[in-house]
C-alpha positions in Angstrom: 106.3 154.1 94.6 106.4 157.2 92.5 103.9 158.3 89.8 104.9 161.2 87.6 102.5 163.1 85.3 100.5 160.0 84.4 97.6 160.3 82.1 95.3 157.8 80.4 93.1 158.4 77.4 90.6 155.8 76.1 88.8 156.5 72.8 89.5 160.2 73.0 88.3 160.6 76.5 90.8 161.5 79.3 90.3 159.0 82.1 93.3 160.1 84.2 94.9 163.6 84.0 98.4 164.4 85.2 98.6 162.1 88.2 101.6 162.8 90.3 102.0 160.9 93.6 104.7 159.4 95.9 104.1 156.8 98.6 106.7 156.1 101.3 107.7 152.7 102.6 105.5 151.6 105.6 102.8 154.1 104.6 99.1 153.5 104.0 97.8 155.9 101.3 94.1 156.1 100.6 92.6 157.0 97.2 89.3 158.5 98.1 86.7 159.6 95.6 83.2 158.8 94.1 82.7 156.0 91.7 84.2 156.8 88.3 86.9 159.0 89.8 89.7 156.9 88.2 90.9 154.9 91.3 90.6 151.5 89.7 92.1 152.7 86.4 95.1 154.0 88.3 95.6 150.6 89.9 95.4 148.9 86.5 98.1 151.2 85.2 100.4 150.4 88.2 99.9 146.7 87.7 100.4 147.0 84.0 96.9 145.7 83.2 96.7 148.9 81.2 99.4 151.1 79.8 99.5 154.9 80.5 99.1 157.3 77.6 101.7 159.5 79.2 103.9 159.8 82.3 105.9 157.2 84.3 105.3 154.8 87.2 108.2 153.6 89.3 108.0 150.7 91.8 111.1 150.3 94.0 112.9 152.5 91.5 111.9 150.3 88.5 110.1 151.9 85.6 106.9 149.8 85.4 106.3 150.8 81.8 109.6 149.6 80.3 110.3 146.8 82.9 106.9 145.7 83.8 107.8 142.1 84.5 110.5 143.1 87.0 108.3 145.7 88.6 105.4 143.2 88.9 107.6 141.0 91.3 107.3 143.8 93.8 103.5 144.2 93.6 100.7 142.4 95.2 97.1 143.4 94.4 93.4 142.9 95.0 91.6 144.7 92.2 87.9 144.6 92.5 86.7 141.2 93.9 89.3 138.5 94.6 88.4 135.4 92.7 88.8 132.1 94.5 87.8 128.5 93.8 84.9 127.9 96.3 85.4 124.1 96.5 89.1 124.3 97.2 90.5 124.9 100.7 92.2 128.2 101.6 95.5 126.4 101.4 94.8 124.8 98.0 93.6 128.1 96.6 97.0 129.7 97.4 98.9 126.6 96.2 97.0 126.8 92.9 97.8 130.5 92.6 101.5 129.8 93.1 101.5 127.3 90.3 99.5 129.7 88.1 102.0 132.4 88.8 104.9 130.1 87.7 106.2 129.8 91.3 106.8 126.5 93.1 104.3 126.2 96.0 106.0 126.8 99.3 104.0 125.2 102.2 105.7 127.3 104.9 105.1 130.5 103.0 101.4 129.7 102.4 100.9 128.9 106.1 102.7 132.1 107.0 100.6 134.4 105.0 97.4 132.7 106.1 98.5 133.3 109.7 99.3 137.0 109.0 95.7 137.6 107.8 94.1 135.7 110.6 93.1 132.5 108.7 95.5 130.1 110.5 92.5 128.1 111.8 90.8 128.0 108.4 93.7 126.5 106.4 91.7 123.3 105.5 88.3 124.9 105.2 86.7 125.2 101.8 86.3 128.8 100.6 82.5 128.3 99.9 82.1 128.2 103.7 83.9 131.6 104.2 82.2 134.8 105.1 82.8 137.8 102.8 85.4 139.2 105.3 87.3 135.9 105.3 87.3 135.8 101.5 88.7 139.4 101.4 91.4 138.3 103.9 92.2 135.3 101.7 92.6 137.7 98.8 95.0 139.7 100.9 97.0 136.5 101.7 97.2 135.9 97.9 98.5 139.4 97.4 101.2 138.7 100.0 102.2 135.4 98.7 105.2 136.6 96.8 106.3 138.9 99.6 105.7 142.2 97.6 106.9 145.6 98.8 103.8 147.4 97.4 100.2 146.2 98.1 97.3 147.6 96.1 93.8 147.1 97.5 90.7 148.2 95.5 87.6 148.5 97.8 88.8 145.7 100.0 86.2 146.2 102.8 83.1 146.3 100.7 80.4 144.2 102.2 82.4 143.3 105.3 80.7 143.4 108.7 82.2 145.6 111.4 84.2 142.8 113.0 85.7 141.8 109.7 86.6 145.5 108.9 88.3 145.8 112.3 90.3 142.6 111.8 91.3 143.7 108.2 92.4 147.1 109.5 94.6 145.4 112.2 96.3 143.2 109.6 97.1 146.2 107.3 98.6 148.1 110.2 100.7 145.1 111.1 101.9 144.8 107.5 102.9 148.5 107.3 104.2 149.2 110.7 105.9 145.8 111.5 106.7 144.4 108.0 107.3 147.9 106.4 105.1 147.1 103.4 103.6 150.0 101.4 99.9 149.9 100.9 97.7 151.9 98.6 94.0 151.4 99.2 91.0 152.8 97.2 87.6 153.3 98.7 84.6 155.6 98.9 84.0 154.8 102.5 85.0 157.9 104.4 84.9 156.6 108.0 87.0 153.5 107.2 89.6 155.5 105.4 90.0 157.8 108.3 90.9 154.9 110.6 93.1 153.1 108.0 95.3 155.7 106.3 98.3 157.9 107.0 97.4 160.1 104.1 94.5 160.4 101.7 94.5 161.5 98.0 91.2 163.0 97.0 90.2 162.1 93.4 87.5 163.3 91.1 87.1 163.1 87.3 90.5 161.5 86.8 92.4 164.1 88.8 94.0 164.3 92.3 92.4 167.4 93.9 94.4 167.3 97.1 96.6 165.1 99.3 96.1 165.5 103.1 97.7 163.9 106.1 95.5 162.1 108.6 97.6 162.6 111.7 96.5 162.7 115.3 97.2 166.5 115.5 95.1 167.1 112.4 92.2 165.2 113.8 92.3 167.4 116.8 91.7 170.5 114.7 88.3 172.0 114.5 86.4 173.6 111.6 85.6 177.0 113.1 83.4 179.7 111.6 83.8 183.2 113.1 81.3 185.9 112.1 82.9 189.4 112.1 81.9 192.9 110.9 85.1 193.7 109.1 86.3 190.7 107.1 88.9 192.6 105.0 90.6 194.0 108.1 90.4 190.6 109.8 92.1 188.8 106.9 94.8 191.5 106.7 95.6 191.0 110.4 95.7 187.2 109.9 98.3 187.5 107.2 100.7 188.9 109.8 99.6 186.6 112.6 101.4 183.3 113.2 99.4 180.6 114.9 98.2 177.0 114.5 95.4 177.7 112.0 94.5 177.6 108.3 92.1 180.1 106.9 90.0 177.9 104.6 87.6 180.4 103.1 85.7 183.7 103.5 81.9 183.3 103.2 80.4 186.7 103.4 81.0 187.9 107.0 82.1 184.3 108.0 85.8 183.4 108.3 86.2 179.6 108.1 89.3 178.2 109.9 90.9 174.9 110.5 92.3 175.4 113.9 93.3 173.7 117.2 90.6 174.2 119.8 93.2 175.8 122.2 94.0 178.5 119.6 90.4 179.6 118.9 90.5 182.1 121.9 93.7 183.6 120.5 92.0 184.4 117.2 89.0 186.0 119.1 91.4 188.0 121.2 93.2 189.3 118.1 89.9 190.5 116.5 88.6 192.2 119.7 92.0 193.8 120.3 91.7 195.5 116.9 88.1 196.5 117.5 86.6 193.9 115.1 83.2 192.9 116.3 82.6 189.2 116.7 79.0 188.2 116.2 79.2 184.5 116.6 81.4 181.4 116.6 80.5 177.9 115.3 82.8 174.9 116.0 82.7 171.4 114.5 85.2 168.5 114.4 87.3 168.3 111.3 86.7 164.7 110.2 87.5 163.2 106.8 83.9 163.8 105.6 84.3 167.5 106.3 87.5 167.6 104.3 86.1 165.6 101.5 83.0 167.8 101.1 85.1 171.0 101.3 87.5 169.8 98.6 84.7 168.6 96.3 82.9 171.9 96.7 86.1 173.9 95.9 86.6 171.7 92.8 83.1 172.5 91.6 83.5 176.3 92.3 
């Protein structure tokens, strides 16, 4: 999926501003931001429930604006809460959905998607007996029913218990890594997104502020604050120094780095070698919460 310079204006107010994004096959991309950031609006544009005021959206190379019916065949979505008939069984809910979508019900396909999401034993159970986690997984089965290439999930783990969240995560990883589906998932739950996603796009006020990878090597980096007496000389040295670090900011006499733990001693040696006094070192893990707070603070600055 490719999104190029997409904007949305409603009654003179810009809801989305210049959104540009590309998601690869087999990837889970997270949209992370506070309520009102524009995540659900973006999903509505991708599924053509709303039309963009500007820009283009491509699904499998198809322009979703000019060929929305064709593009829709490649999309499965849960936007907000999946709506099911409580007095119908899981099987009959999906059968009804097939008919509603102008597709002939395929028993084998229905049983397959129920098996994929872990509801094989609940085929003939009525949805009113389901836990919230089971209902969310049934919503995922509905999204998978037409074998889409792109799956959009809007806050899918809201209200789930820890076991339900874990099961849901396993199903998504199976779909992306084994079935090569592309998943875009929106949430404001930082910890869950860290486990689920390959990359995260941070959103606020209708804009994408940054897109960051959540790879194993990135998780091993530490946010490290080094207090020195000569910040100007230190930053000059760092501009010529190649290592596995990112200088995030300079806060007074504090240099704030994102750096592998094994490379912290190299930075300290560099400063001492050039007679820069080091007064203190603070180290903390670089989790998604830390990244989120840093990016939001930078946006407000």
